[in-house]
C-alpha positions in Angstrom: 89.2 65.9 84.1 86.2 65.1 86.5 88.6 63.1 88.7 90.5 66.2 89.4 87.7 67.8 91.3 85.6 64.8 92.2 88.5 62.4 93.3 89.6 64.2 96.7 92.2 66.9 97.4 94.3 68.0 94.3 96.7 70.9 94.1 95.5 73.3 91.2 96.7 76.8 90.7 97.5 77.2 94.4 94.4 76.0 95.7 93.1 72.7 97.1 90.2 71.2 95.2 88.6 70.0 98.5 88.4 73.7 99.5 85.8 74.6 96.8 82.9 76.7 98.1 80.0 74.1 98.9 77.9 76.0 96.4 80.3 75.3 93.7 80.7 71.7 94.7 77.0 71.1 94.7 76.9 72.3 91.0 79.2 69.4 89.9 82.6 68.6 88.7 82.5 70.9 85.7 81.6 74.0 87.8 84.4 73.0 90.3 87.0 72.6 87.6 86.1 75.9 85.9 86.0 77.6 89.2 89.7 76.6 89.9 90.9 77.2 86.3 89.7 80.9 86.6 92.2 81.5 89.6 95.0 79.4 87.9 94.7 80.7 84.4 93.2 84.3 84.7 94.8 85.8 87.8 98.6 85.9 87.6 99.2 88.2 90.6 99.2 86.2 93.9 98.0 88.9 96.0 95.1 89.7 93.7 94.3 86.0 93.4 93.9 85.7 97.1 91.9 88.7 97.4 89.5 87.6 94.6 89.3 84.1 96.0 88.3 85.3 99.5 85.7 87.7 98.0 84.0 85.1 95.9 84.0 82.5 98.6 82.5 85.1 101.0 79.7 85.8 98.4 78.9 82.1 97.8 78.8 81.5 101.6 76.3 84.4 101.8 74.3 82.7 99.1 74.3 79.3 100.8 72.6 81.1 103.9 69.7 81.7 101.5 69.7 78.2 100.1 70.5 79.5 96.7 72.0 77.2 94.0 74.5 78.4 91.4 71.9 78.6 88.6 69.5 80.5 90.7 71.7 83.4 91.6 70.4 86.5 89.9 71.2 90.2 89.8 68.9 90.9 92.7 71.0 88.5 95.0 74.3 90.2 93.7 72.8 93.7 94.3 71.6 92.8 97.8 75.0 91.4 98.7 76.8 94.6 97.6 74.3 96.6 99.6 75.2 94.7 102.5 78.9 95.0 102.0 78.6 98.9 101.7 77.6 99.0 105.5 81.0 97.7 106.6 83.5 98.2 103.9 85.0 101.1 102.0 83.8 101.9 98.5 87.1 100.7 96.8 86.9 97.3 98.7 83.1 96.9 97.6 84.1 97.6 94.1 86.9 95.0 94.2 84.4 92.6 95.8 82.0 93.2 92.9 84.8 92.9 90.3 85.8 89.5 91.5 82.3 88.1 91.6 81.7 89.6 87.9 84.9 88.0 86.5 84.2 84.6 88.1 80.7 84.6 86.6 82.2 85.6 83.2 84.4 82.7 83.4 81.6 80.3 84.3 79.4 81.7 81.4 82.1 81.2 78.9 82.6 77.4 80.2 78.9 77.0 79.8 78.4 76.3 83.5 75.9 79.0 83.9 73.8 80.7 81.2 74.2 84.3 82.3 76.2 86.6 84.6 74.0 87.8 87.4 76.7 90.5 88.4 76.9 91.9 84.8 74.0 94.6 85.4 74.9 95.3 89.0 76.7 98.7 89.6 79.0 99.1 92.3 79.4 102.2 94.4 80.8 105.4 92.7 84.4 106.2 93.8 86.7 109.0 92.7 90.4 108.7 92.8 91.2 112.3 92.0 92.3 113.1 95.5 94.4 110.4 97.1 94.3 109.3 100.8 97.7 107.9 101.0 99.8 110.2 103.3 102.9 111.5 101.8 105.8 112.6 103.8 107.1 116.2 103.4 110.8 116.7 102.7 111.4 117.6 106.4 109.6 114.4 107.6 111.5 112.4 105.2 114.8 113.9 106.3 113.9 113.2 110.0 113.1 109.7 109.3 116.3 108.9 107.4 118.4 110.8 109.9 116.7 108.7 112.8 118.1 105.5 111.4 121.1 104.1 113.4 123.6 103.1 110.9 126.8 103.0 112.8 128.1 99.5 113.1 124.7 98.3 111.9 124.2 96.4 108.5 120.5 96.4 109.1 120.5 100.2 109.6 122.5 100.7 106.4 120.1 98.4 104.6 116.9 100.1 105.9 118.3 103.6 105.4 119.2 102.6 101.6 115.7 101.0 101.1 113.7 103.8 102.7 115.9 106.3 100.8 115.2 104.6 97.5 111.4 104.8 98.1 111.6 108.3 99.3 113.7 109.5 96.2 112.2 107.3 93.4 108.5 107.0 94.8 109.0 103.2 94.1 106.5 100.7 95.4 107.6 98.6 98.2 107.4 95.4 96.2 109.4 97.0 93.2 112.2 98.2 95.7 112.4 94.8 97.5 112.4 93.1 94.1 115.6 94.9 92.9 118.8 92.8 92.3 122.3 94.2 92.9 122.5 94.7 89.1 119.5 97.1 89.1 121.8 99.6 90.7 124.3 100.4 88.0 126.7 103.2 86.8 125.9 104.9 83.5 126.9 108.3 82.0 128.8 109.2 85.1 125.7 108.7 87.3 124.3 105.8 89.5 120.9 104.7 88.1 117.9 102.6 89.4 116.1 100.1 87.5 112.7 99.1 89.0 110.6 96.2 87.8 107.0 97.4 87.8 103.7 95.5 87.4 103.1 93.9 84.0 106.8 93.4 83.2 107.5 97.2 82.6 111.0 98.6 83.5 111.3 102.0 85.1 114.9 103.5 85.0 115.9 106.7 86.4 119.2 108.5 87.7 119.8 108.3 91.5 119.5 111.4 93.7 122.9 112.2 95.2 121.9 111.4 98.8 120.6 108.0 97.6 123.9 107.3 95.9 125.6 107.7 99.4 123.0 105.5 101.1 123.3 102.6 98.8 127.1 102.8 98.3 127.4 102.7 102.1 125.2 99.7 102.4 126.9 97.7 99.5 130.4 98.4 100.8 129.4 97.2 104.4 127.6 94.3 102.9 130.3 93.3 100.4 127.7 92.3 97.8 128.5 94.8 95.2 129.7 92.2 92.9 127.0 89.7 93.3 125.0 91.0 90.4 122.3 88.5 90.1 121.4 88.2 93.8 118.8 90.3 95.8 119.9 93.8 96.7 117.8 94.1 99.8 118.3 90.8 102.0 117.0 89.4 105.3 119.1 89.2 108.2 120.0 86.0 110.1 118.3 86.5 113.6 120.2 89.1 115.7 123.6 88.3 114.1 123.7 91.3 111.7 124.6 89.0 108.9 122.9 89.1 105.7 121.4 86.0 104.1 120.7 85.4 100.5 117.0 85.6 100.9 115.2 88.7 99.5 113.2 91.0 101.8 109.4 90.5 100.9 106.2 92.4 101.5 104.3 90.8 104.3 100.7 90.0 103.0 
């Protein structure tokens, strides 16, 4: 097992073992392996994994500037780092950074790499989510947006109108919408229905708005993919050819 970390570059849970933070490398192979295991085994969502990995690596680099070793990191150091972050980052971002540091140290403690979690007693900034900051389109703005999409002789326009219409009428996340297959648009009880695959393996099913029925029907008819049930509903386009590929549209990260 030690050779996995000490024997050069190895792929492990989406990370290269030679890209370990210097502070972790200095703590030895056991610390390095435990560090990699955390991201491979504990964090399933790839976006969360990348965000947490960056957060923890940034913290360890900050510690290296003060010549700290892994065992010498204490609550005062974590608290000082969080204070520094609050000068440049939003409160939700700071809370995410602290959560990443706390979770990694929890895993190191359970693996007997360090004895205590220095982030356990550190409190993050208070943040209330009672009032959201995400702008929501009014019905008139949504209508203007949908009507502005050029759909005549355009498979891209029909696809984009169907996709945006889906998110407008179902409040679906972009990832859930682009994650749909053709079979997730289905007819039941004399109505067309939408099936969304949400986080945690949850399914959200709902009847479609009549405008959405029109948008998706027009797109499927033009695309000719209505019978390809187990293939992506919203697909990429090959260059400027207006020809759909078999690749799923994805969220850029």
